[in-house]
C-alpha positions as CSV (number, residue, x, y, z in Angstrom):
1,M,8.0,2.3,14.3
2,Y,9.6,-1.1,14.1
3,R,12.5,-2.6,12.1
4,S,13.7,-6.0,13.1
5,E,17.3,-6.2,14.1
6,E,17.9,-9.5,12.2
7,S,18.2,-9.6,8.4
8,I,18.1,-11.9,5.5
9,A,21.2,-12.0,3.3
10,E,20.7,-11.0,-0.4
11,Q,21.6,-14.6,-1.6
12,F,18.5,-15.9,0.2
13,L,16.1,-13.4,-1.2
14,P,14.4,-13.4,-4.6
15,D,16.3,-11.7,-7.4
16,R,14.1,-8.5,-7.2
17,F,16.0,-7.5,-4.1
18,K,19.4,-6.0,-4.2
19,G,21.1,-6.3,-0.9
20,E,20.0,-7.7,2.5
21,R,16.7,-6.9,4.0
22,C,15.6,-7.0,7.6
23,F,13.0,-9.6,8.5
24,S,10.1,-7.1,8.9
25,T,9.2,-3.5,9.3
26,S,6.1,-1.8,10.7
27,I,4.8,1.8,10.7
28,Y,1.6,3.6,11.7
29,F,0.3,6.9,10.5
30,L,-2.6,9.2,10.7
31,L,-4.5,10.3,7.5
32,E,-7.1,13.0,7.5
33,S,-9.8,13.4,4.8
34,N,-7.9,16.2,3.0
35,Q,-4.9,13.7,2.5
36,F,-4.4,10.6,0.5
37,S,-1.7,8.0,-0.2
38,K,-0.4,8.4,-3.8
39,F,0.0,5.5,-6.1
40,H,3.2,3.7,-5.4
41,R,4.6,0.1,-5.3
42,I,7.1,-1.9,-3.4
43,K,8.8,-5.2,-3.9
44,S,7.3,-6.9,-0.9
45,D,3.8,-7.7,0.2
46,E,2.4,-5.0,2.4
47,I,-0.3,-5.6,5.1
48,W,-2.4,-2.6,6.1
49,H,-4.1,-2.5,9.5
50,H,-7.0,-0.4,10.6
51,Y,-6.5,0.8,14.2
52,T,-9.2,3.5,14.6
53,G,-11.2,6.1,12.8
54,D,-13.1,5.9,9.5
55,A,-12.9,3.6,6.5
56,V,-10.3,4.2,3.8
57,D,-10.3,2.8,0.3
58,I,-7.1,1.2,-0.9
59,H,-7.0,1.2,-4.7
60,V,-4.9,-1.5,-6.2
61,I,-3.7,-2.3,-9.7
62,D,-2.0,-5.7,-9.6
63,E,0.8,-7.0,-11.8
64,D,-1.7,-8.4,-14.3
65,G,-3.5,-5.0,-14.6
66,K,-6.5,-6.1,-12.5
67,Y,-8.0,-3.2,-10.5
68,S,-9.7,-3.6,-7.1
69,V,-10.7,-1.6,-4.1
70,L,-10.0,-2.9,-0.6
71,K,-12.1,-1.2,2.0
72,L,-10.1,-0.9,5.2
73,G,-12.2,-0.4,8.2
74,K,-14.1,-2.0,11.1
75,D,-17.6,-2.3,9.6
76,I,-17.2,-6.0,8.4
77,E,-20.9,-6.4,7.8
78,N,-20.7,-3.7,5.1
79,G,-17.6,-5.1,3.3
80,E,-14.9,-3.4,5.3
81,M,-11.9,-5.3,6.6
82,P,-9.6,-4.5,9.5
83,M,-6.6,-5.8,7.6
84,A,-5.8,-5.8,3.9
85,V,-2.9,-7.4,1.9
86,I,-1.4,-5.5,-1.0
87,P,0.6,-8.0,-3.2
88,M,4.2,-7.2,-4.1
89,N,4.7,-5.0,-7.2
90,A,1.1,-3.9,-7.2
91,W,0.4,-0.2,-7.7
92,F,-1.7,1.1,-4.8
93,G,-2.9,4.3,-3.1
94,A,-5.5,5.2,-0.6
95,Q,-8.3,7.8,-0.2
96,F,-11.2,8.3,2.1
97,T,-14.5,6.7,1.8
98,Y,-16.3,9.6,3.6
99,E,-15.7,13.3,3.9
100,N,-14.5,14.8,7.2
101,S,-12.7,11.6,8.2
102,F,-9.5,10.4,9.7
103,V,-7.9,7.0,10.1
104,L,-5.0,5.7,12.2
105,T,-3.6,3.0,10.1
106,G,-0.4,0.9,10.0
107,C,1.6,-1.1,7.5
108,T,3.7,-4.2,8.0
109,V,6.2,-5.2,5.3
110,S,8.2,-8.5,5.0
111,P,10.9,-8.7,4.0
112,G,11.2,-5.3,5.6
113,F,10.7,-2.0,3.8
114,D,13.7,-0.4,2.2
115,F,13.5,2.7,0.0
116,A,15.5,0.9,-2.6
117,D,12.3,-1.2,-3.2
118,F,10.0,1.8,-3.4
119,E,8.7,3.4,-6.6
120,M,6.4,6.4,-6.7
121,A,4.0,6.3,-9.6
122,D,4.4,8.6,-12.6
123,R,1.0,9.7,-13.8
124,E,1.8,9.6,-17.5
125,Y,3.4,6.1,-17.2
126,L,0.4,4.7,-15.4
127,L,-2.0,6.2,-17.9
128,V,-0.1,4.6,-20.8
129,L,-0.2,1.2,-19.0
130,F,-3.8,1.5,-17.7
131,P,-5.8,4.0,-19.6
132,Q,-9.0,2.3,-18.5
133,Y,-8.3,3.5,-14.9
134,K,-7.7,7.2,-15.9
135,N,-10.1,8.6,-13.2
136,I,-8.4,7.0,-10.2
137,I,-4.9,7.4,-11.6
138,E,-5.5,11.2,-12.0
139,I,-6.8,11.4,-8.4
140,L,-4.0,9.4,-6.8
141,T,-1.0,10.8,-8.7
């Protein structure tokens, strides 16, 4: 949806980036209850935004191996949040809280998203690293 026209030279970025990156990118997408976002990770922080629809659970395993669930939605009184931050290098994926649901959500990444910074999770690799999270790893890979 959006990719800034300006960029940051590689020499001014942390070593984890190879090449320049645009300042920021943003996308939006629709998920329906029969779909989910598979575990993956990127080299930048990623901010998820809830635009409309039902709540979605974002499952996160951070760099230290800590597991958490961020409830993205509009029902703040019941622990949902309209915006959630996924830290860089964390494994994360999303699935619905409720059946027969949909969500229009978006993601903002800075420095901007580049496929060179993207890694789709391998089930066996994650199970070796985090056997204690077997159930959710098998669901989201």
